[in-house]
C-alpha positions as CSV (number, residue, x, y, z in Angstrom):
1,M,0.0,0.0,0.0
2,S,1.4,3.4,-0.9
3,D,2.2,6.0,1.7
4,F,-0.6,8.2,0.4
5,F,-3.3,5.6,0.8
6,F,-1.9,4.4,4.1
7,K,-2.3,7.9,5.5
8,F,-5.7,8.3,3.9
9,E,-7.1,5.1,5.3
10,N,-5.8,6.0,8.8
11,C,-7.6,9.4,8.5
12,V,-10.8,7.6,7.6
13,E,-10.5,5.2,10.5
14,N,-9.7,8.1,12.9
15,L,-12.6,10.1,11.6
16,I,-15.1,7.2,12.1
17,R,-13.6,6.4,15.5
18,N,-13.9,10.0,16.7
19,D,-17.6,10.2,15.5
20,P,-19.1,6.8,15.8
21,D,-22.7,8.0,15.4
22,E,-22.0,9.9,12.1
23,Q,-23.2,7.9,9.2
24,T,-22.9,10.4,6.3
25,T,-19.7,10.9,4.4
26,T,-20.3,14.6,3.8
27,F,-20.6,17.8,5.8
28,T,-23.7,19.7,5.2
29,K,-23.8,23.5,5.0
30,S,-25.5,23.8,8.4
31,K,-22.5,22.2,10.1
32,V,-20.1,24.8,8.8
33,A,-22.1,27.9,9.7
34,K,-20.5,30.8,11.6
35,G,-17.1,29.2,11.7
36,K,-18.2,26.2,13.8
37,K,-16.6,23.2,12.2
38,L,-15.9,25.4,9.2
39,I,-14.1,23.3,6.6
40,G,-10.3,23.5,6.7
41,V,-9.8,26.2,9.2
42,D,-8.9,26.4,12.9
43,P,-12.3,27.2,14.6
44,D,-10.5,29.4,17.2
45,A,-8.9,31.5,14.5
46,Y,-11.9,31.9,12.2
47,S,-13.6,34.7,14.2
48,P,-11.4,35.6,17.2
49,A,-12.9,38.4,19.3
50,V,-11.1,41.7,19.2
51,V,-10.0,42.4,22.8
52,E,-11.5,45.9,23.3
53,S,-8.5,47.1,25.3
54,T,-6.4,46.5,22.2
55,R,-8.8,47.7,19.6
56,Q,-7.5,51.3,19.3
57,E,-3.9,50.0,19.2
58,Q,-4.9,47.6,16.4
59,I,-6.7,50.4,14.5
60,G,-3.5,52.5,14.8
61,T,-1.4,49.6,13.5
62,K,-3.8,49.1,10.6
63,E,-3.4,52.8,9.6
64,H,0.4,52.4,9.9
65,L,0.3,49.5,7.6
66,K,-1.7,51.4,5.0
67,N,0.9,54.2,5.1
68,I,3.7,51.8,4.7
69,S,2.0,50.3,1.6
70,L,2.3,53.7,-0.1
71,V,6.1,53.8,0.0
72,N,8.4,52.2,-2.6
73,I,8.0,48.4,-2.4
74,K,11.8,48.1,-2.1
75,D,11.6,49.9,1.2
76,W,9.1,47.5,2.7
77,D,10.4,45.8,5.9
78,W,8.7,42.4,5.9
79,V,9.9,41.6,9.4
80,E,8.0,44.6,10.7
81,I,5.0,44.1,8.4
82,K,4.7,40.4,9.5
83,Q,4.7,41.5,13.2
84,D,2.0,44.1,12.5
85,L,-0.1,41.7,10.5
86,C,0.0,39.1,13.3
87,K,-0.7,41.8,15.9
88,T,-3.8,42.9,14.0
89,Y,-5.1,39.4,13.0
90,S,-8.3,39.6,15.0
91,L,-9.2,43.0,13.5
92,Q,-8.4,41.6,10.1
93,R,-10.8,38.7,10.6
94,E,-13.5,41.1,11.8
95,D,-13.2,43.2,8.7
96,V,-12.9,40.2,6.4
97,L,-16.1,38.6,7.7
98,L,-18.0,41.8,7.3
99,A,-16.7,42.3,3.8
100,T,-17.5,38.8,2.7
101,E,-20.9,39.0,4.2
102,D,-21.5,42.3,2.3
103,A,-20.0,40.8,-0.9
104,C,-22.9,38.4,-0.9
105,K,-25.3,41.3,-0.9
106,D,-23.4,43.5,-3.4
107,Q,-25.7,45.1,-5.9
108,V,-23.4,47.4,-7.9
109,P,-25.2,49.0,-10.8
110,E,-23.6,48.2,-14.1
111,D,-23.4,51.8,-15.1
112,D,-21.9,53.0,-11.7
113,I,-18.2,52.6,-12.3
114,L,-17.4,54.7,-9.2
115,E,-19.1,52.4,-6.7
116,L,-16.6,50.0,-5.1
117,R,-17.3,46.4,-4.4
118,S,-16.9,45.1,-0.9
119,L,-13.7,43.3,-1.6
120,E,-12.2,46.3,-3.3
121,K,-12.9,48.3,-0.1
122,L,-11.3,45.5,2.0
123,K,-8.2,45.7,-0.2
124,I,-7.9,49.4,0.4
125,E,-8.3,48.9,4.2
126,W,-5.8,46.0,4.3
127,P,-3.4,46.3,1.3
128,F,-0.8,43.9,2.7
129,L,-3.4,41.2,3.1
130,F,-3.7,41.1,-0.7
131,T,0.0,40.6,-1.3
132,A,1.4,37.1,-1.7
133,K,3.4,37.3,1.6
134,G,0.6,39.0,3.6
135,L,-2.0,36.5,2.3
136,E,0.3,33.6,3.3
137,I,0.7,35.0,6.8
138,H,-3.1,35.4,7.3
139,H,-3.8,32.0,5.8
140,N,-1.3,30.2,7.9
141,L,-2.7,31.8,11.1
142,L,-6.3,30.8,10.0
143,T,-5.6,27.2,8.9
144,K,-2.2,26.3,10.5
145,R,-1.1,25.1,7.0
146,D,1.7,26.3,4.7
147,L,0.5,25.6,1.2
148,G,3.6,27.2,-0.4
149,T,5.9,24.7,1.2
150,K,3.6,21.8,0.4
151,C,3.5,22.9,-3.3
152,A,7.2,23.3,-3.5
153,S,7.8,19.8,-2.1
154,F,5.4,18.3,-4.6
155,M,7.0,20.1,-7.5
156,K,10.4,18.8,-6.4
157,E,9.3,15.2,-5.8
158,H,6.6,14.5,-8.3
159,L,5.9,17.1,-10.9
160,E,8.1,16.0,-13.7
161,V,7.1,12.4,-13.4
162,L,3.4,13.2,-13.2
163,L,3.8,15.2,-16.5
164,H,5.3,12.1,-18.1
165,Y,2.4,10.0,-16.7
166,L,-0.2,12.3,-18.0
167,T,1.3,12.2,-21.5
168,S,2.4,8.6,-21.8
169,C,-0.7,6.5,-21.6
170,T,-3.0,5.5,-24.5
171,K,-6.1,7.3,-23.2
172,S,-7.3,10.0,-25.6
173,S,-6.9,12.6,-22.8
174,N,-3.2,11.8,-22.5
175,V,-2.7,12.2,-26.2
176,D,-4.3,15.6,-25.9
177,N,-2.0,16.3,-23.0
178,L,1.0,15.5,-25.1
179,F,-0.1,18.1,-27.6
180,I,-0.5,20.6,-24.7
181,R,3.1,20.0,-23.6
182,L,4.4,20.2,-27.2
183,R,2.6,23.5,-27.8
184,V,3.9,25.0,-24.6
185,E,7.5,23.9,-25.3
186,M,7.2,25.4,-28.8
187,A,5.8,28.7,-27.5
188,C,8.2,29.0,-24.5
189,R,11.9,28.9,-25.1
190,D,12.6,28.1,-21.4
191,V,9.9,26.0,-19.8
192,S,10.3,26.8,-16.1
193,I,9.2,24.7,-13.2
194,D,6.3,27.2,-12.6
195,T,5.2,26.8,-16.2
196,K,5.2,23.0,-15.8
197,L,3.0,23.4,-12.7
198,L,0.4,25.4,-14.8
199,M,0.7,22.8,-17.6
200,M,0.0,20.1,-15.0
201,V,-3.2,21.8,-13.9
202,Q,-4.4,22.1,-17.5
203,M,-3.6,18.4,-18.1
204,L,-5.5,17.4,-14.9
205,S,-8.6,19.3,-16.1
206,N,-8.2,17.4,-19.4
207,H,-7.8,14.1,-17.7
208,F,-10.9,14.6,-15.5
209,K,-12.9,15.8,-18.5
210,E,-13.1,19.3,-17.1
211,A,-11.1,21.0,-19.9
212,H,-14.1,23.1,-20.9
213,L,-13.9,24.8,-17.5
214,F,-10.2,25.5,-17.6
215,S,-10.6,28.7,-19.6
216,S,-12.6,30.2,-16.7
217,L,-9.8,29.2,-14.2
218,F,-6.8,30.7,-16.0
219,V,-8.0,33.5,-18.1
220,P,-5.8,35.2,-20.8
221,V,-6.0,38.9,-21.4
222,E,-4.0,41.4,-23.6
223,R,-0.9,42.8,-21.8
224,T,-2.3,46.3,-22.4
225,V,-5.5,45.7,-20.5
226,Q,-5.3,47.3,-17.0
227,P,-6.4,45.3,-13.9
228,S,-8.8,48.1,-13.0
229,S,-10.9,47.3,-16.1
230,F,-11.0,43.5,-15.6
231,Q,-14.5,43.5,-14.0
232,Y,-15.9,45.3,-17.1
233,T,-14.1,43.1,-19.6
234,V,-12.6,39.7,-19.0
235,L,-14.3,39.0,-15.7
236,E,-17.8,40.1,-16.8
237,E,-19.0,36.6,-17.4
238,I,-16.9,34.7,-14.8
239,Q,-18.6,33.9,-11.6
240,G,-16.1,32.2,-9.3
241,P,-12.5,32.9,-8.3
242,C,-10.0,32.7,-11.1
243,V,-6.5,33.8,-12.2
244,V,-6.2,36.4,-15.0
245,A,-2.9,36.0,-16.9
246,Q,-1.8,39.2,-18.5
247,D,-0.9,37.8,-21.9
248,T,-2.9,36.1,-24.6
249,N,-0.8,33.0,-23.9
250,I,-1.3,32.1,-20.2
251,Y,2.1,30.4,-20.2
252,A,4.0,33.5,-21.3
253,A,2.5,36.0,-18.9
254,K,4.7,38.1,-16.7
255,A,1.9,39.0,-14.2
256,Y,-1.0,36.9,-12.9
257,F,-3.9,38.4,-11.0
258,V,-5.9,36.3,-8.6
259,C,-9.5,37.5,-8.7
260,A,-12.8,37.0,-6.9
261,D,-16.1,38.7,-7.0
262,K,-14.9,40.4,-10.3
263,V,-12.1,42.1,-8.4
264,H,-8.4,41.7,-8.9
265,L,-7.1,41.0,-5.5
266,V,-3.5,39.6,-5.5
267,E,-0.9,40.2,-8.2
268,V,1.9,37.6,-8.5
269,S,4.6,36.9,-11.0
270,N,4.3,33.2,-11.7
271,P,1.7,30.4,-11.9
272,K,2.9,28.7,-8.7
273,E,2.3,31.8,-6.6
274,A,-1.0,32.3,-8.4
275,L,-2.3,28.7,-7.7
276,V,-1.2,28.9,-4.0
277,A,-2.8,32.4,-3.6
278,L,-6.0,31.1,-5.2
279,F,-6.3,28.4,-2.6
280,E,-5.4,30.7,0.2
281,L,-8.0,33.2,-0.8
282,C,-10.7,30.6,-1.0
283,F,-10.0,29.7,2.7
284,C,-9.4,33.3,3.9
285,L,-12.5,34.7,2.3
286,N,-14.6,31.5,2.6
287,L,-15.1,31.3,-1.2
288,E,-16.4,28.5,-3.3
289,Y,-13.8,26.8,-5.5
290,P,-14.0,27.1,-9.3
291,E,-16.1,24.4,-10.8
292,L,-13.3,22.0,-11.6
293,S,-14.2,19.8,-8.7
294,L,-12.0,16.7,-9.5
295,T,-9.0,18.8,-10.5
296,F,-9.3,20.7,-7.2
297,E,-9.8,17.6,-5.3
298,F,-6.5,16.2,-6.7
299,L,-4.7,19.4,-5.9
300,E,-6.0,19.4,-2.4
301,R,-5.3,15.8,-1.6
302,Y,-2.0,15.1,-3.5
303,V,-0.3,18.5,-4.1
304,F,-1.2,20.3,-0.9
305,E,-1.7,17.2,1.2
306,M,-4.9,18.5,2.9
307,G,-6.6,16.3,5.4
308,L,-10.0,14.7,5.0
309,V,-11.9,17.3,6.9
310,D,-10.1,20.2,5.3
311,T,-11.6,19.8,1.8
312,R,-13.6,22.6,0.2
313,V,-14.6,20.5,-2.8
314,K,-18.3,20.2,-3.1
315,K,-20.7,17.8,-4.9
316,R,-24.4,18.6,-5.0
317,G,-23.8,21.4,-2.5
318,K,-22.0,19.3,0.1
319,Q,-18.4,19.1,1.2
320,V,-17.1,15.6,0.4
321,V,-14.7,13.8,2.7
322,V,-14.3,10.6,0.7
323,L,-11.9,10.2,-2.2
324,S,-13.6,10.3,-5.6
325,D,-13.1,7.2,-7.7
326,Q,-11.6,9.2,-10.5
327,V,-9.1,10.9,-8.3
328,K,-8.3,7.6,-6.5
329,R,-7.6,5.8,-9.9
330,L,-5.3,8.6,-11.0
331,I,-3.3,8.5,-7.8
332,E,-3.1,4.7,-7.9
333,G,-2.0,4.6,-11.5
334,F,0.5,7.4,-11.0
335,E,2.1,5.7,-8.0
336,E,2.4,2.4,-9.9
337,F,4.1,4.4,-12.6
338,V,6.5,6.0,-10.1
339,E,7.5,2.5,-8.8
340,Q,8.2,1.4,-12.4
341,F,10.3,4.5,-12.9
342,K,12.3,3.7,-9.7
343,K,13.1,0.2,-11.0
344,E,13.9,1.2,-14.6
345,L,15.4,4.7,-14.3
346,P,16.3,5.5,-10.7
347,E,19.1,7.8,-11.9
348,Y,16.6,9.8,-13.9
349,L,14.4,10.4,-10.9
350,A,17.4,11.6,-8.8
351,H,18.6,13.9,-11.6
352,T,15.1,15.3,-12.1
353,Q,14.6,16.0,-8.4
354,N,18.0,17.6,-8.1
355,D,17.2,19.9,-11.1
356,M,13.8,20.8,-9.6
357,E,15.3,21.6,-6.2
358,M,17.9,23.9,-7.8
359,E,15.2,25.8,-9.8
360,L,13.0,26.1,-6.7
């Protein structure tokens, strides 16, 4: 039995053992209301009360952070910023919960371009929360997980071999995946490890027959289009969270914008940071995942190694804590492929992992 399935079966046994009367394999919406048993977060960190004796101090620190955000980015002192973000975490959560509640009620007239959406206002109030580093700090406090580290570990250990697996079998989706890889390699002179991660996500959507939804997950846009106009152009028809790549070729973009509620929230420079930020935003702002449920289930389980009760993947409106058959088959097939690789080409695996580590 592989290490992944050994850990998974132990999780299932522990879940049943801890809740012997629970017969269902899903968590209903009523169980995750108001942060109680909210999926994937530390309940104590979801809505911590602001200690009134520290409220004014936190408000002052919040204004200080806003002022720091206005200076040159090269002058940002992230040691100080991290301390201030941790110090004001309870106030951040208070403002985040109010903003996300208001976002559900947003009724911005289409012809009123001056009216800000709730998440736009939140971004103005907490500018560092919507940077890659600030979002990571907030997410780690909320969930006690470090997705960036998990993703980097996966990329080093498994990414290259998974790309081989997704392009080497005889299934029609794998043939299509081979064409995806060849097109990317033709279009990009240097296929970086971050580009390979994005390629993997597209291949996964193809494998799980969700390719028709991929274009609403990573959305291309002309380099000349400004982020402030996204909600009136490229995001007009997109409902869920997504990533806008500022290039007509999503693999060649120099800037990626993680968006939600038609607002560009976090700007990053590569696909890895964009994918991690997308997941972090979904937890921090309590957002629904994009519709690629099987793709996101695989990313949760295998890339980010999230536990059973941490999943935000939904089927028929309910969070699912069992492993979908399609995802299970892919993991089983891939791990058999890895074992074959270890027997036939162990030196290739070692060389690949070394190259990945150097690039990371």
